Residue, then its C-alpha position, 0 to 999 in steps of 0.5 A: m104322696n100325702q096320706y090322702g093322695h091329694y095335691a098341694i100347690y106351693y112356691l119357693q121363696d128366697p128369704s134374703n129378698m122374698e122373691i118367689f122363684y119357683v111354683g110347684c104342685t105335689t102330693g108330698p109337701g112334707t118331703r118336697l122341699e127336701d127333694h128340691l134341696k138334694k136333687w138336680d132337675n131340668l131347671p138350672e135357674k132353680y137349682a143355682r138359686i137353691q145352691n147359692l142359698l145353701a152356700v150361705e147356710v140359708f134355706p128357701i121358704m116353701v109356702i103352701v098356697e092351697e092343699n087338699i086338691s083331689d083332682k090332678l087336672v084341677a091342681l095343675r090348672k091352679e099351678r099354671e094360674l099361680v105361675q101366670e099371676l106371679q109372672a105378671k107381678g114380675e116374680p123371677l120364676a125359674n119354671k115360667n117357660l116350662m109351665l107355658h110349654t107344658w100347658k100348650i097341649g090340652s089347656 
């Protein structure tokens, strides 16, 4: 969590082709990229993409789209909107289906 407890919306980008492959929301943008680099999660596409980059000693780019969002529901809504926007542009998001499923309840 950042010092203020606020949320940030971000995406991960492949520096080899500039494709955006993941959108996230976090209270710890300073350590979140490191977490992505170290940990397996329920998104095998994202994990494989990161591992392929690391194999050639390249790191994904983390771009903060918006920060200092104090309300969690607002932050999650903005995350969902960014996923939808990028998906409409054809970005190969690893979390597109997960996001849509997560937001079926209470959206």
